[in-house]
N, C-alpha and C positions, 0 to 999 in steps of 0.2 A: 840207178840210185839217186842221183843228183835231181832229177826230175820227179821223182816220188817224194823226197825230202822238201822240195818247193811245195808239193800239194798236201802234204801232212806235217802239221807241228810237231806231232810226236816223233815222226821219222826223222824230221830235222835236228830234233834234240838228239836222239840216238847217234846220228852220224856225227854231230859235234862232238857227243862223248867218246866215239871211237876214234875221232881225230886226235883227242886229247890224250887217250890212251897209247895210240901208237906215235905220240911225240917223244922227244927225248926228254929226260928227266927235267932240265931246265925249262922247257917248253911247259912241261906238266905243272911245276913250281909256279910259273909265271900265271897260266890260265888259273890255278887254284888262287893264287893273290887277287886276280881280277874279280873272280867271283866272290871272295871275302870283302873286297873293296865295294863291289855293288850291294851285298847284303848289309854293310855296315852303313852305307848311303842311305838305301831305303829304310833300315832302321831309325837312322838320324831324323829322316824327313818325316817318318810315321810319329815319333815320340815329340818332335817339334810341333806337328799339327795337332796332336792330342794335347799338348801343354797350351797352345794358343786358343784351342776351343774351351778349354778349362777357365784360362783367364777372360775369355770373351764372356763366358756364362756369369763368372764372378762380379765382373764389372758391370753385367746388365742387372744382377740382383742389386748393386750398391747404387746405381742410377736409379732404379724403380724405387728403391727404399727412400733414398732423398727426395724423390718427387713426391712421393707420400707424405713425407714429413713436412714438406713446404705446404702442401695443400691443407694438411691438418692445421699448422701454425697459422696459415692466411684465415682459414676459419675460426680458429680462436682469436685471433687479433680483431677480427671483424665483430665478435661477440663482446668485444671488451675485456677480454682476460689479461691479467698483468704479465708483463714481459717474463718476470721470473719464472712464473707457473707455466707459460708457453715453452720455455726454455728446458723447464724440467720434464715436461710431457714429451716434448719432440726431440729432446737431445740436440737440438740446433743451437748455435751461437748467437748470441746477441745482434751481430752484423749481419747474420743470414737472415735472421727473423726481420730486422729492420729494412732490410732490401725488398721485402714483400710490398 
């Protein structure tokens, strides 16, 4: 049985489950708690990863938008458009535009 379980993951899982079922009540409870802890950990990791990906996408959008605003402001500034109008069009601050 042990050799078969080493060769096949499904058999290995069944052997583990049989061992748990044959254990006393305290051992079954501890095994159940371990499984719940693993599930909880994996869920937390998955949620954190999804949150990180979402934050990264949002940050990328903001960065891209800011770069586009700066490009437009630079072109407008080169064409001699007034500062107030550039600020209105690009939604950039006076300081941001002056740095260009």
